[in-house]
C-alpha positions as CSV (number, residue, x, y, z in Angstrom):
1,M,36.0,-64.6,99.9
2,E,33.9,-64.9,96.8
3,D,35.4,-66.4,93.6
4,R,35.4,-63.1,91.8
5,D,37.9,-61.7,94.3
6,L,40.5,-64.2,93.2
7,Y,40.9,-62.6,89.8
8,E,42.5,-59.4,88.7
9,P,40.2,-56.9,86.9
10,P,40.6,-56.9,83.1
11,A,43.3,-54.5,81.8
12,G,42.3,-51.4,79.8
13,P,39.0,-49.6,79.6
14,P,35.6,-51.4,79.2
15,P,34.2,-51.9,75.7
16,L,32.8,-48.8,74.1
17,L,31.5,-50.0,70.8
18,T,28.8,-52.6,70.3
19,Y,29.5,-55.7,68.2
20,E,27.5,-54.2,65.3
21,Q,29.5,-51.0,65.5
22,M,32.8,-52.8,65.6
23,H,31.9,-54.9,62.6
24,H,30.8,-51.8,60.7
25,L,34.1,-50.0,61.6
26,A,36.2,-52.9,60.5
27,F,34.4,-53.5,57.2
28,Q,33.8,-49.9,56.1
29,G,36.8,-48.2,57.8
30,W,34.4,-45.6,59.2
31,L,31.6,-45.3,61.7
32,L,29.1,-42.6,62.4
33,I,28.9,-42.0,66.1
34,D,27.0,-40.0,68.7
35,L,29.4,-38.0,70.8
36,Q,28.9,-37.5,74.6
37,P,27.4,-34.0,75.3
38,Q,30.5,-32.8,77.0
39,L,32.7,-33.4,73.9
40,S,30.0,-32.2,71.5
41,N,29.7,-28.9,73.5
42,A,33.5,-28.5,73.7
43,I,33.8,-28.9,69.9
44,K,30.9,-26.4,69.4
45,Q,32.7,-23.8,71.6
46,M,36.0,-24.4,69.9
47,S,34.4,-24.0,66.5
48,E,32.9,-20.7,67.5
49,A,36.4,-19.5,68.6
50,A,37.8,-20.8,65.3
51,T,35.3,-18.8,63.3
52,A,36.5,-15.6,65.0
53,F,40.1,-16.6,64.2
54,F,39.3,-17.3,60.5
55,D,37.6,-14.0,60.2
56,K,40.9,-12.2,60.8
57,D,43.2,-11.0,58.0
58,I,45.4,-13.7,56.5
59,E,48.6,-12.1,57.5
60,E,47.4,-11.7,61.1
61,K,46.5,-15.4,61.2
62,R,50.0,-16.3,59.9
63,K,51.5,-14.2,62.6
64,L,49.5,-15.8,65.3
65,Y,50.2,-19.3,64.1
66,P,53.3,-19.3,61.8
67,P,53.2,-22.2,59.4
68,S,56.0,-24.7,59.8
69,R,56.8,-28.3,58.7
70,G,54.8,-27.8,55.5
71,T,51.2,-28.3,56.4
72,E,51.9,-30.0,59.7
73,C,51.8,-27.0,62.1
74,G,50.3,-23.5,62.2
75,F,48.1,-21.7,59.7
76,Y,47.9,-22.8,56.1
77,H,46.1,-21.2,53.2
78,V,45.2,-23.1,50.0
79,P,44.0,-20.4,47.5
80,D,40.5,-20.8,46.2
81,E,40.0,-24.0,48.3
82,K,40.4,-23.8,52.0
83,E,42.3,-22.5,55.0
84,Y,43.1,-24.3,58.2
85,I,45.0,-24.2,61.4
86,T,46.9,-27.2,62.8
87,L,47.5,-27.4,66.5
88,R,50.4,-29.6,67.8
89,F,51.1,-27.9,71.1
90,S,50.0,-24.8,73.0
91,V,51.1,-21.5,71.4
92,H,48.6,-19.1,73.1
93,P,47.5,-21.0,76.1
94,E,45.2,-18.2,77.4
95,S,43.4,-17.8,74.2
96,E,39.7,-18.8,73.9
97,L,40.6,-21.1,71.0
98,E,43.2,-23.1,72.8
99,T,41.3,-23.2,76.0
100,H,38.5,-25.1,74.2
101,A,41.1,-27.0,72.2
102,R,42.6,-28.5,75.3
103,H,39.2,-29.9,76.4
104,V,38.5,-31.3,72.9
105,W,41.9,-32.9,72.6
106,K,41.7,-34.7,75.9
107,Q,38.2,-36.0,75.4
108,A,38.7,-36.9,71.7
109,G,42.0,-38.5,72.5
110,M,40.4,-40.8,75.1
111,L,37.5,-41.6,72.8
112,L,39.9,-42.8,70.1
113,Y,42.1,-44.6,72.5
114,R,39.1,-46.6,73.8
115,I,38.2,-47.5,70.2
116,L,41.7,-48.7,69.5
117,V,41.4,-50.9,72.6
118,D,38.1,-52.2,71.2
119,I,39.8,-53.1,67.9
120,S,42.5,-55.1,69.7
121,R,39.9,-56.7,71.9
122,A,37.9,-57.8,68.9
123,A,41.0,-59.3,67.3
124,G,41.9,-61.2,70.5
125,Y,45.1,-59.1,71.1
126,D,46.5,-57.6,74.3
127,L,44.5,-54.5,75.2
128,R,47.8,-52.6,75.9
129,I,49.4,-52.9,72.5
130,W,48.5,-49.3,71.6
131,D,50.0,-47.7,74.8
132,H,53.4,-46.9,73.4
133,L,51.8,-45.6,70.2
134,V,49.7,-43.0,72.1
135,H,52.4,-41.9,74.5
136,E,52.3,-38.1,75.1
137,S,49.5,-37.9,72.5
138,L,46.3,-37.8,74.6
139,S,46.5,-34.2,75.7
140,L,47.5,-30.9,74.1
141,S,51.1,-30.2,75.3
142,E,51.6,-27.0,77.2
143,H,55.1,-26.8,75.8
144,H,56.8,-27.1,72.4
145,V,56.9,-30.9,72.0
146,D,59.3,-32.7,69.9
147,L,57.4,-32.6,66.6
148,D,59.6,-35.3,65.2
149,D,58.2,-37.8,67.8
150,V,54.7,-36.7,68.8
151,I,52.7,-36.2,65.6
152,T,49.1,-36.2,66.7
153,L,47.2,-33.1,65.7
154,L,44.0,-31.1,66.0
155,R,43.1,-29.4,62.7
156,L,40.3,-26.8,62.1
157,F,39.2,-26.2,58.5
158,R,37.3,-23.5,56.7
159,Y,36.3,-24.7,53.3
160,Y,35.3,-22.0,50.8
161,P,31.9,-22.0,49.1
162,T,31.7,-24.4,46.1
163,S,35.5,-24.7,45.5
164,G,36.4,-26.0,49.0
165,V,37.2,-29.7,48.3
166,A,39.5,-32.5,49.3
167,E,40.3,-35.4,47.0
168,K,39.5,-39.1,47.8
169,H,42.0,-40.2,50.5
170,V,42.7,-42.1,53.7
171,D,44.3,-40.7,56.8
172,V,47.8,-41.9,57.7
173,G,47.7,-42.2,61.5
174,L,45.8,-44.5,63.8
175,L,42.2,-43.1,64.1
176,T,40.6,-39.8,63.2
177,L,37.5,-38.0,64.5
178,C,35.8,-35.7,62.0
179,V,33.0,-33.3,63.1
180,G,31.7,-31.0,60.4
181,E,29.3,-28.1,60.1
182,G,27.6,-28.1,56.7
183,K,27.5,-30.8,54.0
184,G,30.5,-31.9,52.0
185,L,32.2,-34.8,53.8
186,Q,31.5,-38.1,52.0
187,L,32.4,-41.6,52.9
188,L,33.0,-44.6,50.6
189,D,30.3,-47.2,51.4
190,R,31.4,-50.7,50.5
191,S,28.2,-52.5,51.4
192,Q,27.4,-52.9,47.7
193,S,29.5,-53.4,44.5
194,P,30.5,-51.1,43.1
195,A,31.1,-49.0,46.3
196,Y,29.4,-45.7,46.4
197,W,29.6,-42.3,48.2
198,V,27.4,-41.4,51.1
199,D,27.1,-38.2,53.0
200,A,28.5,-38.1,56.6
201,T,25.4,-37.1,58.5
202,G,27.1,-36.6,61.8
203,P,30.5,-37.1,63.7
204,V,32.5,-39.9,62.1
205,I,35.4,-42.1,63.2
206,L,37.9,-43.0,60.5
207,V,40.3,-45.9,60.6
208,A,43.7,-44.6,59.4
209,D,46.3,-46.4,57.4
210,T,48.8,-47.2,60.1
211,T,46.1,-49.0,62.1
212,R,45.1,-50.9,58.9
213,A,48.7,-51.9,58.3
214,L,49.4,-52.9,62.0
215,M,46.2,-55.0,62.0
216,R,47.3,-56.7,58.8
217,N,44.1,-55.6,56.9
218,Q,41.7,-57.0,59.5
219,V,40.3,-53.5,59.5
220,R,40.0,-51.3,56.4
221,A,41.1,-47.6,56.3
222,G,38.2,-45.3,55.8
223,V,38.2,-43.7,52.4
224,H,36.6,-40.2,52.3
225,R,36.5,-37.0,50.4
226,V,35.1,-33.4,50.6
227,I,33.0,-32.1,47.8
228,G,32.0,-28.5,47.2
229,N,29.2,-26.9,49.2
230,P,27.7,-23.7,47.9
231,Q,27.6,-22.4,51.5
232,G,31.1,-23.6,52.4
233,R,31.7,-25.6,55.5
234,T,33.8,-25.8,58.6
235,S,35.3,-29.0,60.1
236,T,37.1,-30.2,63.2
237,V,39.6,-33.0,62.7
238,F,41.4,-34.7,65.5
239,A,44.0,-37.1,64.1
240,L,45.5,-39.6,66.6
241,R,48.8,-40.5,65.1
242,P,51.4,-42.9,66.4
243,C,54.1,-41.7,68.8
244,L,57.4,-42.4,67.0
245,K,59.7,-42.7,70.0
246,Y,59.5,-46.4,70.6
247,P,59.8,-49.6,68.5
248,T,56.7,-51.6,67.7
249,D,56.6,-55.4,68.3
250,L,54.6,-56.7,65.3
251,S,54.1,-60.0,67.1
252,T,51.7,-58.3,69.4
253,F,49.6,-57.5,66.3
254,G,49.8,-61.1,65.0
255,G,52.8,-60.4,62.8
256,R,56.5,-61.0,63.2
257,G,59.5,-59.1,64.3
258,E,60.1,-55.6,65.7
259,V,60.1,-52.5,63.6
260,D,61.2,-48.9,64.0
261,T,57.9,-47.1,64.3
262,R,59.2,-44.0,62.6
263,A,60.4,-45.9,59.6
264,Y,57.2,-47.9,59.5
265,F,55.0,-44.8,59.6
266,Y,56.9,-42.9,57.0
267,K,56.9,-45.9,54.7
268,I,53.1,-45.8,54.7
269,K,53.0,-42.0,54.4
270,G,55.7,-41.8,51.7
271,A,53.5,-43.8,49.3
272,K,50.9,-41.0,49.2
273,Y,50.6,-37.3,48.5
274,N,49.2,-34.6,50.8
275,I,45.7,-33.5,49.7
276,N,45.8,-30.5,52.0
277,A,48.8,-28.9,50.3
278,T,48.6,-26.3,47.5
279,N,48.0,-27.5,44.0
280,S,51.6,-27.1,42.9
281,I,52.9,-29.1,45.9
282,R,50.3,-31.8,45.3
283,N,51.3,-32.1,41.7
284,Q,55.0,-32.4,42.7
285,Q,54.1,-35.1,45.2
286,R,51.9,-36.9,42.7
287,Q,54.8,-37.1,40.3
288,R,57.2,-38.5,42.9
289,Q,54.5,-41.0,43.9
290,R,54.2,-42.2,40.4
291,E,58.0,-42.7,40.3
292,R,58.0,-45.1,43.2
293,K,55.7,-47.9,44.3
294,G,54.5,-47.8,47.9
295,V,54.5,-51.1,49.7
296,L,52.1,-50.5,52.6
297,H,49.3,-48.4,51.2
298,S,45.6,-48.7,50.5
299,E,45.0,-45.3,48.9
300,N,47.6,-42.9,47.4
301,H,46.5,-39.7,49.1
302,Y,46.5,-38.7,52.7
303,S,45.6,-36.0,55.2
């Protein structure tokens, strides 16, 4: 028996990112990345199906995907800015849109999970510390999931020409994959002082604020925005957010104590306002945000 047979194989998937990529992601909070052809093709096919959906009448879109939970589920329209559909579970499983969405969700979910494992590996933490946080989140549910517990989402945007924008913000979950068609997404580059905006020239991974908080600022959250494009643009956003069912042991992340994951997440989210809501709602949330001081935040807007 050779010596290598005496040892268990390492837990978790093998490393995905190089040392240089991991350093860039931790320092900047974002990373441009080349997607595997299978995922890239699935996103392209889903985007084509999304274009056909967005070309429908607004009332028909609302009927197909009724909005619920504010901006968190279904079709949502921000006049003179953008419209988008947020998928949380399968509504029309036989539709072309959701057929492709299932493939995108599964592949994007595994990509982001592997990057989370790389983050914990780089910090010297157990590779399984994220498992309870991605429970039931790595595939599009065929049934109406408990939206209070499983909050990961796949969101498809159509930004209107020139006026389609999103303010500077960070995401609130764990990690986000953004793939856009057309210019407009910009990333805050901190390699110089003062920091400056750069265009996203391809698919981008964003560290979200819950990961920043759990990692105790060993990684930054990726600050980004969308500026107007005369031609408009479309975008696919897969936001891996924490499952809120189970408590989180902060000692596994180098901290202390056990926290209720739901309370922890909403404390982070509550210190921000929703940049994807209508102007009137954003203004109300800004006012509430001014009236209370968030404890665990790095930017005061979210998506």
